[in-house]
N, CA and C atoms as a LAMMPS dump frame, in Angstrom:
ITEM: TIMESTEP
0
ITEM: NUMBER OF ATOMS
333
ITEM: BOX BOUNDS ff ff ff
-5.0000000000000000e+02 5.0000000000000000e+02
-5.0000000000000000e+02 5.0000000000000000e+02
-5.0000000000000000e+02 5.0000000000000000e+02
ITEM: ATOMS id mol type element x y z
1 1 1 N 279.591 44.248 133.116
2 1 2 C 279.43 45.486 132.319
3 1 3 C 279.077 46.941 132.588
4 2 1 N 279.6 48.127 132.503
5 2 2 C 279.066 49.385 133.245
6 2 3 C 278.558 49.404 132.546
7 3 1 N 277.309 50.784 132.926
8 3 2 C 276.747 51.622 132.27
9 3 3 C 276.786 52.665 132.849
10 4 1 N 276.196 54.08 132.289
11 4 2 C 276.341 54.936 133.054
12 4 3 C 274.904 55.729 132.592
13 5 1 N 274.092 56.373 132.519
14 5 2 C 272.955 57.092 132.358
15 5 3 C 272.461 58.258 132.921
16 6 1 N 273.117 59.349 131.818
17 6 2 C 272.442 60.801 132.541
18 6 3 C 270.977 61.227 132.505
19 7 1 N 270.719 62.121 132.963
20 7 2 C 269.608 62.699 133.324
21 7 3 C 269.478 63.927 133.936
22 8 1 N 268.403 64.596 133.892
23 8 2 C 268.57 66.252 134.478
24 8 3 C 268.356 67.24 133.553
25 9 1 N 268.864 67.06 132.349
26 9 2 C 269.142 67.861 131.247
27 9 3 C 267.065 68.472 130.235
28 10 1 N 267.413 69.733 130.014
29 10 2 C 266.133 69.912 129.746
30 10 3 C 266.077 71.828 129.16
31 11 1 N 265.093 72.606 129.191
32 11 2 C 265.476 74.177 128.615
33 11 3 C 265.258 75.057 130.17
34 12 1 N 266.285 75.431 129.473
35 12 2 C 266.428 76.46 130.58
36 12 3 C 266.223 78.12 130.066
37 13 1 N 266.135 79.05 131.023
38 13 2 C 266.017 80.166 130.672
39 13 3 C 267.549 80.818 130.991
40 14 1 N 268.443 81.629 130.04
41 14 2 C 268.843 82.343 130.979
42 14 3 C 269.218 83.057 132.269
43 15 1 N 270.707 82.544 132.967
44 15 2 C 270.165 82.341 134.348
45 15 3 C 269.747 81.419 135.063
46 16 1 N 269.569 80.42 134.735
47 16 2 C 268.817 79.473 135.425
48 16 3 C 269.888 78.472 135.698
49 17 1 N 268.988 77.279 136.373
50 17 2 C 269.669 76.457 136.872
51 17 3 C 269.103 74.768 136.659
52 18 1 N 270.242 74.104 136.736
53 18 2 C 269.952 72.844 136.101
54 18 3 C 270.877 71.707 137.196
55 19 1 N 270.269 70.727 137.654
56 19 2 C 271.161 69.671 138.265
57 19 3 C 271.234 68.4 137.161
58 20 1 N 272.24 67.806 136.585
59 20 2 C 272.289 66.457 135.552
60 20 3 C 272.297 65.954 136.775
61 21 1 N 272.066 64.167 136.345
62 21 2 C 272.987 63.148 137.223
63 21 3 C 273.379 62.292 136.054
64 22 1 N 274.535 61.442 136.397
65 22 2 C 274.902 59.946 135.92
66 22 3 C 275.071 59.159 136.79
67 23 1 N 274.145 58.421 136.834
68 23 2 C 273.911 56.763 137.52
69 23 3 C 274.548 55.167 137.206
70 24 1 N 275.466 55.179 137.885
71 24 2 C 276.403 53.915 137.174
72 24 3 C 275.598 52.626 137.871
73 25 1 N 275.593 51.942 136.359
74 25 2 C 275.562 50.597 137.189
75 25 3 C 277.007 49.801 137.031
76 26 1 N 277.278 48.335 137.244
77 26 2 C 278.175 48.024 137.123
78 26 3 C 279.684 47.811 137.745
79 27 1 N 280.291 47.524 138.083
80 27 2 C 281.769 47.439 139.212
81 27 3 C 282.52 48.028 138.405
82 28 1 N 283.18 48.831 138.895
83 28 2 C 284.525 49.851 138.747
84 28 3 C 285.239 50.198 139.728
85 29 1 N 286.419 50.022 139.809
86 29 2 C 287.238 50.764 141.091
87 29 3 C 287.089 52.304 141.469
88 30 1 N 286.712 52.495 142.569
89 30 2 C 286.18 53.932 142.79
90 30 3 C 287.559 54.786 142.539
91 31 1 N 288.563 54.16 142.373
92 31 2 C 290.128 55.539 142.148
93 31 3 C 289.977 56.096 140.618
94 32 1 N 288.793 55.502 139.865
95 32 2 C 288.447 56.098 138.92
96 32 3 C 288.126 57.535 138.662
97 33 1 N 288.461 58.43 138.127
98 33 2 C 288.503 60.182 138.18
99 33 3 C 287.266 60.155 137.026
100 34 1 N 286.134 60.735 137.702
101 34 2 C 284.679 60.882 137.435
102 34 3 C 284.364 62.277 136.751
103 35 1 N 284.059 62.076 135.363
104 35 2 C 284.295 63.526 135.017
105 35 3 C 283.015 63.759 133.759
106 36 1 N 282.371 64.68 133.969
107 36 2 C 281.437 65.863 132.791
108 36 3 C 282.095 65.843 131.331
109 37 1 N 281.119 65.737 130.538
110 37 2 C 282.133 66.53 128.995
111 37 3 C 280.576 66.799 128.818
112 38 1 N 280.939 67.903 127.415
113 38 2 C 279.915 68.174 126.895
114 38 3 C 279.926 68.438 125.18
115 39 1 N 278.781 68.706 124.386
116 39 2 C 279.582 68.606 123.132
117 39 3 C 278.413 69.913 122.411
118 40 1 N 278.852 70.766 121.829
119 40 2 C 277.09 71.64 121.4
120 40 3 C 277.541 71.608 119.906
121 41 1 N 276.403 71.876 119.416
122 41 2 C 276.423 71.671 117.923
123 41 3 C 277.5 71.812 116.841
124 42 1 N 278.171 71.146 116.168
125 42 2 C 278.909 71.537 115.266
126 42 3 C 280.396 72.055 116.243
127 43 1 N 280.41 71.408 117.118
128 43 2 C 281.72 71.692 117.606
129 43 3 C 282.167 69.701 118.379
130 44 1 N 283.663 70.046 118.842
131 44 2 C 284.17 69.17 118.937
132 44 3 C 283.465 68.704 120.686
133 45 1 N 283.615 67.547 121.324
134 45 2 C 283.245 67.261 122.553
135 45 3 C 284.018 67.92 123.583
136 46 1 N 283.838 68.608 124.761
137 46 2 C 285.305 69.292 125.797
138 46 3 C 284.965 69.113 126.669
139 47 1 N 285.462 68.634 127.849
140 47 2 C 285.965 68.487 128.818
141 47 3 C 285.046 69.481 129.645
142 48 1 N 284.902 69.057 130.661
143 48 2 C 283.803 70.808 131.779
144 48 3 C 283.944 70.112 133.134
145 49 1 N 284.326 68.987 133.385
146 49 2 C 284.345 69.282 135.151
147 49 3 C 284.948 67.472 135.157
148 50 1 N 286.217 67.575 136.359
149 50 2 C 285.997 65.956 137.201
150 50 3 C 286.522 66.064 138.376
151 51 1 N 286.39 65.016 139.038
152 51 2 C 285.968 64.845 140.513
153 51 3 C 287.082 63.34 140.944
154 52 1 N 288.242 63.588 141.783
155 52 2 C 288.633 62.501 142.214
156 52 3 C 288.225 61.599 143.095
157 53 1 N 288.962 60.474 143.534
158 53 2 C 288.262 59.724 144.773
159 53 3 C 288.776 60.415 145.682
160 54 1 N 289.751 61.548 145.987
161 54 2 C 289.781 62.181 146.762
162 54 3 C 289.04 62.896 147.331
163 55 1 N 288.178 63.484 146.481
164 55 2 C 287.207 64.465 146.359
165 55 3 C 287.646 65.933 146.051
166 56 1 N 288.979 65.605 145.005
167 56 2 C 289.362 67.315 144.348
168 56 3 C 288.792 67.197 143.045
169 57 1 N 288.412 68.269 142.637
170 57 2 C 287.341 69.032 142.122
171 57 3 C 288.196 69.97 140.917
172 58 1 N 288.18 69.674 139.47
173 58 2 C 288.646 70.388 138.575
174 58 3 C 287.717 71.042 137.344
175 59 1 N 288.002 72.55 136.935
176 59 2 C 286.786 72.713 136.237
177 59 3 C 287.515 73.276 134.933
178 60 1 N 286.656 73.645 134.128
179 60 2 C 287.092 74.098 132.64
180 60 3 C 286.984 75.584 133.322
181 61 1 N 288.075 76.371 132.762
182 61 2 C 287.724 78.025 133.051
183 61 3 C 286.123 78.644 132.515
184 62 1 N 285.128 77.955 131.33
185 62 2 C 284.33 78.868 131.409
186 62 3 C 282.731 78.333 132.048
187 63 1 N 283.583 76.873 133.005
188 63 2 C 282.442 77.262 133.908
189 63 3 C 282.773 77.466 135.186
190 64 1 N 284.115 77.642 135.801
191 64 2 C 284.614 77.799 137.078
192 64 3 C 283.77 78.699 138.039
193 65 1 N 283.08 78.617 139.084
194 65 2 C 282.068 79.595 139.873
195 65 3 C 281.117 79.004 139.81
196 66 1 N 280.688 78.375 138.586
197 66 2 C 279.105 78.523 138.242
198 66 3 C 278.313 76.653 137.973
199 67 1 N 279.56 76.052 137.935
200 67 2 C 279.342 74.435 137.962
201 67 3 C 279.693 74.27 139.358
202 68 1 N 279.337 72.536 139.882
203 68 2 C 279.837 72.378 140.704
204 68 3 C 279.55 70.594 140.398
205 69 1 N 280.831 69.681 140.745
206 69 2 C 281.058 68.343 140.398
207 69 3 C 280.964 68.035 141.574
208 70 1 N 280.272 66.84 141.694
209 70 2 C 279.966 65.787 143.151
210 70 3 C 279.55 64.796 142.467
211 71 1 N 279.781 63.714 144.155
212 71 2 C 279.308 62.347 144.037
213 71 3 C 279.021 61.746 144.867
214 72 1 N 278.098 60.873 144.888
215 72 2 C 277.468 59.967 146.384
216 72 3 C 277.783 58.452 145.525
217 73 1 N 278.755 57.938 146.476
218 73 2 C 279.134 56.392 146.198
219 73 3 C 278.4 55.498 146.626
220 74 1 N 277.409 55.648 147.9
221 74 2 C 276.701 55.558 148.244
222 74 3 C 275.439 54.559 146.916
223 75 1 N 275.368 55.923 146.368
224 75 2 C 274.396 55.798 145.32
225 75 3 C 274.982 55.514 143.456
226 76 1 N 275.925 55.639 143.767
227 76 2 C 277.006 55.52 141.682
228 76 3 C 276.69 56.274 141.562
229 77 1 N 276.563 57.806 141.813
230 77 2 C 275.88 58.831 140.79
231 77 3 C 276.71 59.796 141.398
232 78 1 N 277.053 60.382 140.153
233 78 2 C 277.384 61.522 139.993
234 78 3 C 276.742 62.563 139.517
235 79 1 N 277.411 64.246 139.885
236 79 2 C 276.186 64.97 139.639
237 79 3 C 276.847 66.173 139.099
238 80 1 N 276.225 67.069 138.419
239 80 2 C 276.97 68.687 137.889
240 80 3 C 275.476 69.015 137.979
241 81 1 N 275.708 70.118 139.211
242 81 2 C 274.926 71.381 139.586
243 81 3 C 275.779 72.662 138.679
244 82 1 N 274.812 73.364 137.923
245 82 2 C 275.373 74.123 136.959
246 82 3 C 273.857 74.993 137.343
247 83 1 N 275.006 76.343 137.91
248 83 2 C 274.114 77.406 137.854
249 83 3 C 274.407 78.976 136.913
250 84 1 N 273.261 79.647 137.278
251 84 2 C 273.886 81.195 136.037
252 84 3 C 274.317 80.429 134.931
253 85 1 N 273.607 79.945 134.008
254 85 2 C 273.545 78.97 132.395
255 85 3 C 273.577 80.279 131.762
256 86 1 N 274.154 80.105 130.608
257 86 2 C 274.451 81.031 129.825
258 86 3 C 273.747 80.109 128.124
259 87 1 N 273.566 80.588 127.662
260 87 2 C 272.672 79.878 126.249
261 87 3 C 274.494 79.701 125.571
262 88 1 N 275.625 79.787 125.631
263 88 2 C 277.207 79.425 125.465
264 88 3 C 277.005 77.785 126.626
265 89 1 N 276.712 77.83 127.056
266 89 2 C 276.097 76.106 128.146
267 89 3 C 275.403 75.124 126.814
268 90 1 N 274.554 76.037 126.407
269 90 2 C 273.624 74.579 125.249
270 90 3 C 274.836 73.573 124.812
271 91 1 N 274.372 72.287 124.953
272 91 2 C 275.005 70.821 124.449
273 91 3 C 275.051 69.816 124.965
274 92 1 N 274.934 68.946 124.515
275 92 2 C 274.426 67.747 125.293
276 92 3 C 275.662 67.064 126.099
277 93 1 N 275.712 66.68 127.334
278 93 2 C 276.407 66.693 128.22
279 93 3 C 276.374 65.054 128.97
280 94 1 N 277.536 64.68 128.84
281 94 2 C 278.216 63.341 129.006
282 94 3 C 279.062 63.235 130.191
283 95 1 N 278.565 61.882 130.501
284 95 2 C 279.34 61.561 132.146
285 95 3 C 280.107 60.447 131.396
286 96 1 N 281.546 60.623 132.227
287 96 2 C 282.689 59.461 131.867
288 96 3 C 283.455 58.804 132.892
289 97 1 N 283.438 58.089 133.072
290 97 2 C 284.334 56.843 134.062
291 97 3 C 285.27 55.911 133.586
292 98 1 N 286.533 55.967 133.317
293 98 2 C 287.323 54.959 132.733
294 98 3 C 287.063 55.357 130.953
295 99 1 N 286.95 54.231 130.619
296 99 2 C 286.93 54.455 129.14
297 99 3 C 284.912 54.337 128.691
298 100 1 N 284.071 54.546 130.033
299 100 2 C 282.66 54.382 129.533
300 100 3 C 282.359 55.678 129.755
301 101 1 N 281.287 55.668 128.934
302 101 2 C 280.796 56.978 128.281
303 101 3 C 278.931 56.724 128.499
304 102 1 N 277.888 57.833 128.914
305 102 2 C 276.818 57.376 129.239
306 102 3 C 276.353 58.019 127.592
307 103 1 N 275.138 57.846 127.203
308 103 2 C 274.34 58.657 126.224
309 103 3 C 274.169 60.194 126.194
310 104 1 N 273.966 60.424 127.189
311 104 2 C 274.263 62.222 127.099
312 104 3 C 272.734 62.305 127.305
313 105 1 N 272.447 63.838 128.201
314 105 2 C 271.395 64.142 128.043
315 105 3 C 271.654 65.587 127.254
316 106 1 N 270.68 66.158 127.053
317 106 2 C 270.126 67.55 125.915
318 106 3 C 270.104 68.558 127.453
319 107 1 N 271.124 69.756 126.908
320 107 2 C 270.924 71.092 127.76
321 107 3 C 271.057 71.764 127.146
322 108 1 N 269.419 72.72 127.311
323 108 2 C 269.306 74.036 125.905
324 108 3 C 268.869 75.098 126.997
325 109 1 N 269.65 76.04 126.524
326 109 2 C 269.543 77.442 127.4
327 109 3 C 269.358 78.473 126.289
328 110 1 N 267.916 78.966 126.663
329 110 2 C 267.352 79.893 125.528
330 110 3 C 266.348 80.903 126.211
331 111 1 N 266.005 81.935 126.063
332 111 2 C 264.819 82.645 126.258
333 111 3 C 263.912 82.487 124.918
């Protein structure tokens, strides 16, 4: 059984940075794309970024140039480095691998 556990969220001022982590337990083929999503209050969950097994990355236009997705196969961990954070980045952030979701970690950007 695959489990994903996110961490690293918190309260940060505009312009600040956070690094989210998503630790995976359980076996899953490495070929699956690993992704981050987010859901702001009153809004639908939206895709943020993903990384393929090849290392190829894609980003939503709203975060391009500010966020970086990466992964460490040895640690079974996915990361999301978030820089130049804006209040509109406030959301619960989720990682997703295949059909598996984590429980989410809250990110709040506010002064």
